[in-house]
SEVORO-409969 format. One record per residue: residue in one letter; x, y, z of N, C-alpha, C in turn. Coordinates in steps of 0.2 Angstrom, whole numbers, padded with zeros to 4 digits, always signed. Atoms other than C-alpha are relative to their C-alpha. Example, Ala and Ser with C-alpha at 12.3 -4.5 7.8 and 13.67 -1.06 7.14 Angstrom:
A+0004-0006+0000+0062-0022+0039+0004+0006+0000 S-0004-0006-0001+0068-0005+0036-0004+0005+0003 
//
This chain:
M-0003-0006-0003+0416+0618+0447-0004+0006-0002 K+0003-0007+0001+0407+0635+0449+0005+0005+0002 N-0004-0006-0001+0415+0652+0448-0004+0005+0005 F+0002-0004-0005+0413+0664+0462+0003+0007+0000 A-0003-0007-0001+0416+0683+0465-0002+0001+0007 L+0001-0002-0007+0416+0690+0483+0001+0007+0001 I+0000-0007-0001+0411+0707+0488+0001+0001+0008 G-0002-0001-0007+0419+0713+0505+0005-0005+0003 V-0005+0005-0002+0434+0702+0506+0004+0002+0005 A-0004-0002-0006+0443+0712+0519-0004+0000+0007 G+0005+0000-0006+0428+0710+0531+0001-0006+0005 Y-0001+0005-0005+0427+0700+0547-0003-0007-0002 I+0003+0007+0001+0416+0686+0540+0002-0003-0007 A-0002+0003+0006+0424+0684+0523+0004-0006+0000 P-0004+0006+0000+0437+0671+0528-0005-0007+0000 R+0004+0006-0001+0422+0659+0532-0003-0001-0007 H+0002+0001+0007+0416+0662+0514+0005-0003-0005 L-0006+0003+0003+0433+0659+0507+0001-0007+0001 K+0000+0007-0002+0434+0643+0516-0005-0004-0003 A+0006+0004+0003+0417+0637+0510+0001-0001-0007 I-0001+0001+0007+0421+0641+0492+0005-0005-0001 K-0005+0005+0001+0437+0631+0494-0002-0007+0001 E+0002+0006-0002+0430+0617+0503-0005-0004-0004 T+0005+0003+0004+0416+0614+0491+0003+0000-0007 N-0003+0001+0006+0429+0613+0477-0002+0005-0006 N+0002-0005+0005+0424+0629+0468+0006+0005-0001 Q-0005-0004+0002+0434+0643+0461-0002+0008+0001 L+0001-0007-0001+0435+0662+0466+0004+0003-0005 V-0003-0003+0006+0439+0672+0451+0001+0008+0001 A-0001-0007-0001+0437+0690+0458-0003+0002+0006 T+0002-0003-0007+0435+0700+0474+0000+0008+0000 L+0001-0008-0001+0431+0718+0479+0000+0002+0007 D+0001-0003-0006+0434+0728+0494+0004+0007+0000 K-0003-0007+0000+0438+0747+0497+0007+0000+0004 S-0007+0001-0004+0452+0741+0509+0004-0005-0004 D-0004+0005+0003+0467+0733+0502+0004-0005+0005 S-0003+0005-0005+0471+0723+0518-0003-0007-0001 V+0003+0006+0002+0467+0707+0510+0004-0006-0002 G-0005+0005+0001+0482+0696+0511-0003-0007+0002 I+0003+0006-0002+0470+0682+0518-0002-0004-0007 I+0001+0003+0007+0466+0679+0499+0005-0006-0002 D-0006+0005+0002+0483+0670+0497-0001-0006+0003 S+0001+0006-0003+0478+0657+0509-0005-0005-0003 Y+0005+0004+0003+0464+0651+0498+0000+0001-0008 F+0000-0001+0007+0464+0659+0480+0005+0005-0002 A-0005-0005+0001+0480+0668+0477+0000+0003-0007 N+0000-0002+0007+0476+0669+0458-0007+0005-0001 A+0006-0003+0001+0459+0678+0461+0002+0008-0001 D-0001-0007+0001+0458+0696+0454-0003+0004+0005 F+0002-0004-0006+0456+0710+0467-0001+0007-0003 F+0002-0007+0002+0448+0727+0465-0002+0004+0006 T+0002-0005-0005+0446+0742+0476-0005+0005-0002 E+0005-0005+0003+0434+0751+0465-0006-0004-0003 F+0005+0004+0003+0417+0744+0461-0001+0000-0007 E+0001-0001+0007+0416+0751+0444+0005-0005-0004 R-0005+0005+0003+0432+0741+0439-0002-0007+0001 F+0003+0007-0001+0425+0726+0447-0006-0002-0004 D+0005+0001+0004+0409+0727+0438+0002-0001-0007 R-0002+0001+0007+0417+0730+0421+0004-0007-0001 H-0004+0006+0001+0429+0715+0424-0005-0006+0000 L+0005+0006+0000+0414+0703+0428-0004+0000-0006 E+0003+0000+0006+0405+0709+0413+0004-0002-0006 M-0005+0003+0005+0420+0706+0402+0000-0007+0000 L+0000+0007-0001+0421+0689+0409-0006-0004-0003 R+0006+0002+0002+0403+0686+0405+0000+0000-0008 R+0001-0001+0007+0404+0692+0387+0006-0004-0004 K-0006+0002+0004+0422+0686+0382+0004-0006+0002 E-0003+0006-0003+0428+0672+0394-0005-0004+0003 P+0006+0003-0003+0412+0662+0397+0003-0005+0005 E-0003+0006-0004+0423+0648+0405+0002+0003+0007 R-0001-0003-0006+0427+0661+0419-0006+0004+0002 A+0006-0004-0002+0410+0669+0420-0002-0002+0007 V+0002+0001-0007+0403+0671+0438-0007-0003+0000 H+0006+0003-0001+0390+0659+0443-0004+0003+0007 F+0003-0003-0006+0388+0666+0461+0004+0006+0003 V-0003-0005-0003+0392+0682+0470-0001-0001+0008 S+0000+0001-0008+0396+0680+0489+0000+0007+0003 I+0000-0007-0002+0391+0696+0498+0001+0001+0008 C-0002-0001-0007+0400+0701+0514+0001+0007+0002 S-0001-0007-0001+0399+0719+0513-0004+0003+0006 P+0004-0003-0005+0391+0731+0526-0007-0001-0001 N+0007+0002+0000+0373+0728+0530-0004+0004-0005 Y+0004-0004+0004+0366+0743+0521+0001-0001-0008 L-0001+0001+0007+0374+0738+0504-0002-0007-0002 H+0002+0007+0002+0367+0720+0504-0005+0000-0005 D+0005-0001+0004+0352+0725+0495+0003+0002-0007 A-0002-0002+0006+0361+0734+0481+0005-0006-0003 H-0004+0005+0003+0374+0720+0479-0003-0006-0002 C+0004+0005+0002+0361+0707+0478-0003+0001-0007 R+0002-0002+0007+0354+0717+0463+0005-0001-0005 F-0006+0000+0005+0371+0718+0455+0001-0007-0002 A-0001+0007+0002+0373+0699+0456-0005-0002-0005 L+0006+0002+0005+0356+0696+0447+0002+0003-0007 R+0000-0003+0006+0360+0709+0434+0006-0003-0004 I-0006+0003+0004+0377+0701+0429-0001-0008-0001 G+0001+0007+0002+0368+0684+0427+0002-0005+0005 A-0002+0005-0005+0373+0676+0444-0005+0000+0005 D+0004+0001-0007+0365+0670+0460+0004+0003+0005 A-0004-0003-0006+0369+0679+0476-0001-0004+0006 I+0000+0003-0007+0374+0672+0493+0002+0005+0004 C+0000-0006-0004+0371+0685+0505+0000-0001+0008 E+0000+0000-0007+0376+0687+0523-0006+0004+0003 K+0006-0003-0003+0362+0692+0535+0002+0007+0003 P+0007+0000+0003+0353+0704+0536+0000+0001-0007 V+0000-0001+0007+0349+0702+0518-0002+0007-0002 V+0002-0007+0001+0340+0719+0519-0001+0003+0007 L+0002-0004-0006+0336+0732+0533-0007+0001+0001 N+0007-0002+0000+0318+0735+0529-0004-0006-0003 P+0004+0005+0002+0304+0722+0527-0002+0000-0008 W+0002-0001+0007+0298+0729+0510+0005-0001-0005 N-0006+0001+0005+0315+0727+0502+0000-0007-0002 I+0000+0007+0002+0312+0708+0502-0004-0001-0006 D+0005+0001+0005+0297+0710+0491+0003+0003-0007 A-0003-0003+0006+0307+0722+0479+0005-0005-0003 L-0005+0005+0002+0321+0709+0478-0003-0006-0003 K+0003+0006+0003+0309+0695+0474-0002+0002-0007 E+0002-0002+0007+0303+0705+0459+0006+0000-0004 E-0006+0000+0004+0320+0707+0453+0003-0007-0002 E-0001+0007+0001+0323+0688+0455-0004-0003-0006 E+0004+0002+0006+0309+0685+0443+0002+0003-0006 E-0002-0003+0006+0315+0698+0431+0006-0003-0003 Y-0006+0002+0003+0332+0692+0429+0001-0008+0000 G+0000+0007+0000+0329+0673+0432+0005-0003+0004 H-0005+0003-0005+0342+0671+0446-0002+0000+0007 K+0002+0000-0006+0341+0668+0464+0005+0003+0005 I-0004-0003-0006+0346+0676+0481-0001-0005+0005 Y+0000+0005-0005+0351+0664+0494+0003+0004+0006 T-0003-0004-0006+0355+0670+0512+0003-0005+0005 V-0004+0004-0005+0367+0664+0526-0004+0000+0006 L+0003+0001-0006+0356+0657+0540+0003-0006+0003 Q-0004+0006-0001+0369+0645+0546-0002-0003+0007 L+0002+0003-0006+0362+0643+0564-0006-0006-0001 R+0005+0005+0001+0348+0633+0556+0002-0007-0002 L-0003+0006+0002+0360+0620+0551+0005-0003+0006 H-0004+0003-0006+0368+0618+0568-0003-0006+0003 P+0003+0007-0002+0365+0600+0575-0004+0001+0006 E+0004-0001-0006+0359+0606+0592-0006+0004-0001 I+0006-0004+0002+0347+0619+0585-0005-0004-0004 L+0005+0004+0003+0340+0606+0573-0003-0005+0004 N+0003+0004-0005+0337+0594+0587-0005+0003+0004 L+0005-0003-0004+0329+0607+0597-0007+0002-0004 R+0006-0001+0004+0317+0612+0583-0004-0006-0001 E+0003+0006+0000+0313+0594+0581-0004-0002+0006 K+0004+0001-0006+0308+0592+0599-0006+0005+0001 I+0006-0005-0001+0297+0608+0599-0005-0002-0005 E+0005+0002+0005+0288+0601+0583-0003-0006+0002 Q+0003+0007-0002+0285+0584+0591-0004+0001+0006 N+0004-0002-0005+0277+0593+0606-0007+0002-0002 R+0006-0002+0003+0259+0593+0601-0005+0004+0005 S+0004-0004-0005+0253+0602+0617+0000+0007-0002 D+0000-0007+0001+0249+0620+0618+0005+0004+0004 S-0005-0003-0004+0264+0624+0628+0003+0006-0003 I-0004-0006+0002+0272+0641+0628+0006+0000+0004 Y-0006+0001-0003+0290+0641+0632+0003+0007+0002 D-0003-0006-0003+0299+0654+0643+0007+0000-0002 I-0006+0000+0003+0315+0660+0635+0004+0006+0003 D-0004-0005-0001+0329+0671+0641+0006+0000-0005 L-0005-0001+0004+0341+0677+0628+0005+0006+0002 T-0005-0005-0002+0357+0686+0633+0006-0001-0004 Y-0006+0000+0005+0371+0690+0621+0004+0007+0002 I-0004-0006-0002+0385+0702+0627+0007-0001-0004 T-0007+0000+0004+0400+0705+0615+0003+0006+0000 A-0003-0007-0002+0411+0719+0621+0004+0002-0007 R-0003-0003+0006+0417+0731+0607+0003+0006+0003 G-0004-0006-0001+0430+0745+0608-0003+0006-0003 R+0002-0006+0003+0428+0763+0603-0001+0000-0008 W+0000+0000+0007+0432+0759+0585-0007-0002-0003 Y+0006+0002+0003+0415+0751+0583-0005+0005-0002 F+0005-0005+0001+0405+0767+0584+0003+0005-0005 Y-0003-0004+0006+0417+0775+0571-0001-0003-0006 S+0000+0004+0006+0414+0761+0559-0008+0000-0002 W+0007+0000+0002+0398+0758+0549-0004-0004+0005 K+0004+0004-0004+0393+0746+0562-0004+0004+0006 G+0002-0004-0005+0390+0760+0574-0005+0005-0002 I+0004-0005+0003+0379+0770+0562-0007-0004-0001 E+0006+0004+0001+0361+0764+0563-0003+0000-0007 D+0003+0000+0007+0356+0769+0545+0004-0005-0004 K-0005+0004+0004+0371+0758+0539-0001-0008+0003 S+0000+0007-0003+0370+0743+0551-0007-0003+0002 G+0006+0002-0002+0352+0743+0557+0000+0001+0008 G-0001+0000-0007+0358+0746+0575+0002-0007+0003 I-0003+0005-0004+0363+0734+0589-0004-0007-0001 A+0004+0006+0001+0348+0722+0587+0001-0003-0007 T-0001+0003+0006+0351+0720+0569+0007-0003-0001 N-0007+0002+0001+0370+0719+0569+0002-0006+0004 I-0002+0005-0004+0372+0707+0583-0005-0005+0002 G+0005+0004-0002+0355+0700+0586-0004-0004-0005 V+0004+0002+0005+0347+0696+0569+0000-0008+0000 H+0000+0007+0000+0353+0678+0569-0003-0004+0005 F+0004+0003-0006+0346+0674+0586-0007+0001-0001 F+0007+0000+0002+0329+0681+0581-0002-0004-0005 D+0002+0005+0005+0329+0671+0566+0000-0007+0002 M+0000+0007-0003+0334+0655+0575-0007-0001+0004 L+0006+0001-0004+0320+0658+0588-0006+0000-0003 S+0007+0000+0004+0306+0662+0576+0000-0006-0005 W+0000+0007+0004+0311+0647+0565-0002-0005+0004 I+0002+0006-0004+0309+0636+0580-0006+0001+0003 F+0006-0001-0004+0295+0644+0590-0005+0004-0003 G+0005-0003+0003+0285+0652+0577+0000+0008-0001 P+0000-0007+0002+0281+0670+0570-0001+0004+0006 P+0001-0005-0006+0281+0686+0581-0007+0002+0000 L+0006-0003-0001+0265+0691+0589+0000+0006+0003 R+0000-0006-0004+0270+0705+0600+0008+0002+0001 N-0007-0002-0001+0286+0715+0601+0001+0006+0004 I-0001-0006-0004+0290+0727+0615+0007+0001+0001 V-0007-0002-0001+0306+0736+0617+0001+0004+0007 H-0001-0003-0007+0312+0741+0635+0005+0005+0000 L-0007-0004+0000+0329+0749+0631+0003+0000-0007 R-0003-0001+0007+0337+0755+0615+0005+0005+0000 Q-0006-0004+0000+0354+0763+0615+0005-0002-0005 P-0004+0003+0005+0368+0762+0603+0004-0006+0002 D-0004+0005-0003+0377+0750+0614-0003-0005+0004 V+0004+0004-0004+0363+0741+0623-0007+0000-0002 A+0008+0000+0002+0345+0735+0619-0003-0006+0004 A+0004+0006-0004+0332+0724+0628-0007+0001-0002 G+0008+0000+0001+0314+0719+0626-0003-0006+0001 Y+0004+0006-0002+0301+0706+0627-0004-0001-0007 L+0003+0003+0007+0295+0696+0611-0004-0006+0001 E+0004+0006+0000+0281+0685+0610-0001-0004-0007 L+0000+0004+0006+0282+0671+0597-0006-0005+0001 K+0006+0005+0000+0268+0658+0593+0001-0005+0006 K-0001+0005-0005+0276+0646+0605+0005+0002+0006 A-0005-0002-0005+0287+0656+0616-0001+0008+0002 R-0001-0007-0003+0289+0672+0628+0007+0001+0001 V-0007-0001+0000+0306+0679+0625+0002+0007+0004 R-0003-0006-0003+0315+0691+0637+0007+0000-0003 W-0007+0000+0004+0331+0697+0627+0004+0006+0002 F-0005-0006-0002+0346+0708+0631+0006-0001-0004 L-0006+0000+0004+0360+0713+0619+0004+0006+0002 S-0004-0006-0002+0375+0723+0624+0007-0001-0003 L-0007-0001+0003+0392+0729+0617+0004+0002+0006 R-0004-0004-0005+0398+0735+0634+0004-0005+0005 F-0004+0004-0004+0412+0727+0644-0003-0001+0007 E+0003+0001-0007+0403+0731+0661-0006-0004+0001 D+0005+0005-0001+0389+0720+0657+0002-0007+0000 L-0003+0007+0000+0400+0704+0655+0000-0002+0007 P+0000+0003-0007+0398+0692+0670+0007+0000+0003 P-0007+0000-0003+0413+0693+0682+0004-0006-0002 E-0004+0006+0002+0418+0675+0678+0003+0000-0007 V-0002+0000+0007+0419+0679+0659+0006+0005+0000 L-0006-0005+0000+0430+0695+0663+0006-0003+0003 S-0005+0003-0003+0441+0685+0674+0004-0005-0004 A-0003+0005+0004+0444+0672+0661+0003+0003-0006 G-0003-0004+0005+0450+0686+0649-0005-0001-0006 K+0004+0001+0006+0435+0683+0637-0004+0007-0001 R+0003-0007+0002+0425+0697+0628-0007-0001-0002 S+0007+0001+0002+0409+0688+0624-0004-0005+0005 Y+0004+0005-0005+0395+0679+0634-0007-0001-0004 R+0006+0002+0004+0380+0670+0625-0003-0005+0005 C+0004+0004-0004+0366+0662+0635-0007+0000-0002 I+0007+0001+0002+0349+0655+0630-0002-0005+0005 E+0004+0004-0005+0338+0648+0644-0007-0001-0002 I+0006+0002+0002+0323+0638+0640-0004-0003+0006 N+0003+0002-0006+0311+0636+0654+0005-0001+0006 G-0005+0000-0005+0325+0640+0666+0006-0005-0001 K-0006+0005+0002+0337+0627+0658+0004+0003-0005 P-0004-0003+0006+0352+0633+0648+0000-0005-0006 F+0000+0003+0006+0352+0628+0630+0007+0001-0003 D-0007-0001+0002+0370+0625+0625+0002-0002-0007 F-0002+0002+0007+0376+0626+0607+0006+0004-0002 T-0006-0004+0000+0393+0633+0610+0005-0003-0006 D-0004+0003+0005+0402+0620+0599-0004-0001-0007 G+0003+0002+0006+0398+0615+0581+0000+0006-0005 F+0000-0006+0005+0401+0632+0572+0005+0000-0005 Q-0006+0000+0004+0417+0628+0563-0002+0000-0007 D+0001+0001+0007+0409+0622+0547-0007+0002-0003 L+0007-0002+0002+0392+0630+0546+0000+0003-0007 H+0000-0003+0007+0396+0641+0531+0001-0004-0005 T-0001+0005+0006+0403+0627+0521-0007-0004-0001 R+0007+0004+0001+0386+0617+0525-0005+0005-0004 V+0005-0005+0004+0376+0633+0519+0002-0001-0007 Y-0002+0001+0007+0386+0632+0503-0001-0006-0003 E+0002+0006+0002+0384+0614+0501-0007-0001-0002 E+0007+0001+0001+0365+0615+0502-0002+0004-0006 I+0001-0005+0005+0365+0630+0490+0002-0004-0007 L-0002+0003+0006+0375+0620+0477-0004-0006-0002 K+0005+0006+0001+0363+0605+0479-0007+0002-0002 G+0006-0003+0002+0349+0617+0474-0005+0001+0006 N+0004-0002-0006+0343+0620+0492+0002+0007+0002 G-0001-0007-0003+0347+0635+0503-0006+0004+0002 F+0005-0004-0003+0338+0648+0512-0002+0006-0005 R+0002-0005+0005+0328+0660+0500-0002+0006+0004 L+0002-0007-0003+0322+0678+0503-0006-0001+0005 D+0006+0001-0005+0305+0673+0512+0002-0003+0006 E-0003+0003-0006+0315+0663+0525+0002+0006+0005 N-0002-0005-0005+0321+0680+0532-0005+0004+0002 R+0005-0005-0002+0305+0689+0534-0002+0001+0007 N+0002-0001-0007+0301+0685+0552+0006+0004+0004 A-0005-0004-0003+0318+0691+0558+0001+0007-0002 I-0001-0007+0003+0319+0706+0547-0006+0004+0003 D+0006-0003-0004+0301+0711+0554+0002+0002+0007 I-0001-0001-0008+0307+0709+0572+0005+0005+0001 V-0005-0005-0002+0323+0719+0571-0002+0007-0003 Y+0003-0007+0003+0314+0733+0560-0004+0003+0006 Q+0004-0002-0005+0301+0734+0574+0004+0002+0006 I-0004-0002-0005+0314+0735+0587+0003+0006-0001 R-0004-0006+0002+0323+0749+0578-0005+0006+0000 K+0004-0005+0001+0307+0759+0575-0006+0001+0005 T+0006+0000-0005+0294+0755+0589+0001+0005+0006 E+0000-0005-0005+0290+0767+0603+0003-0004+0007 L-0002+0003-0006+0299+0762+0619-0005+0000+0006 K+0004+0001-0005+0289+0755+0633+0004-0004+0006 P-0005+0003-0005+0301+0752+0648-0003-0005+0005 R+0003+0004-0006+0289+0743+0660-0005-0005-0003 A+0005+0004+0003+0277+0734+0648+0003-0007-0001 G-0002+0007+0001+0278+0715+0647+0005-0002+0005 D-0005+0002-0005+0292+0705+0656+0007+0002-0002 V-0006-0003+0001+0308+0713+0658+0006-0004+0002 H-0006+0004-0001+0325+0704+0656+0004+0003+0007 P-0003-0003-0006+0334+0705+0673+0006+0005-0001 L-0006-0005+0001+0350+0714+0666-0003+0006-0002 A+0004-0007+0002+0338+0727+0658-0003+0003+0006 A+0003-0004-0006+0329+0730+0674+0005+0004+0004 K-0005-0004-0004+0345+0736+0682+0002+0007-0004 L-0002-0006+0004+0347+0749+0668-0006+0005-0001 L+0006-0005+0001+0329+0756+0668-0001+0004+0005 
//
């Protein structure tokens, strides 16, 4: 049994980590969040210590390490806002633990190299949650692409619309310096998946970049990708709205839909299982996706260059 601490326990993604720690038969000893709306802990680890101040959390974990080694933390699960991931990974290493960090592990590509240096200095590891790489349908697709020995270049349309209310833009998620912007906040896992399957980025064009919508054209080694990301209700297809749903996700490969709607329920637990077996996704695994979203955030807009996603064409 391993001991875990969790940073960001009041957040949206935290219950998946709580479930994964529980289902892998490990123990959560301490949690941290500036919000105290954390009753979810009772469903998993009612005896876990809880802190709203980082300094007291830090002191408590250091005390466990020095005076109660049987409760000392082996892993720190990081579910905090994106801009804090870097610092919280460093914290985990400094207290003698490995980190399990939600994506994006960092906002800027050069921060990956800095974290790798700290891994070497402290002798501990940073693992990242790239759970789509463990999805059965995505694994099957990657195998098919690898088995295709031709020089085929695949044409892909990525459309992801997940409507958000006004609250979003008052939270850290709506602040680019804290979230990385829309492409990072809701798109980084798709860009990771596509670059993992179809190869590293060769060309990255951005057609549209606003706080609530972005679009562009991405060339990978084996694919040409038109992508569209939106937080706006008005971009949802009529059939999605009439069904009372708030999200629409579609990936088409050479004009055919690629469906991976099911199979998400246990992916975080699978990530934890792999890490506990000594596997897991390390820092370098994140490099392509972090490079892609960084360039999307920083590159000059070119509204008509490359191939434009049909939904973006209506807004240009």
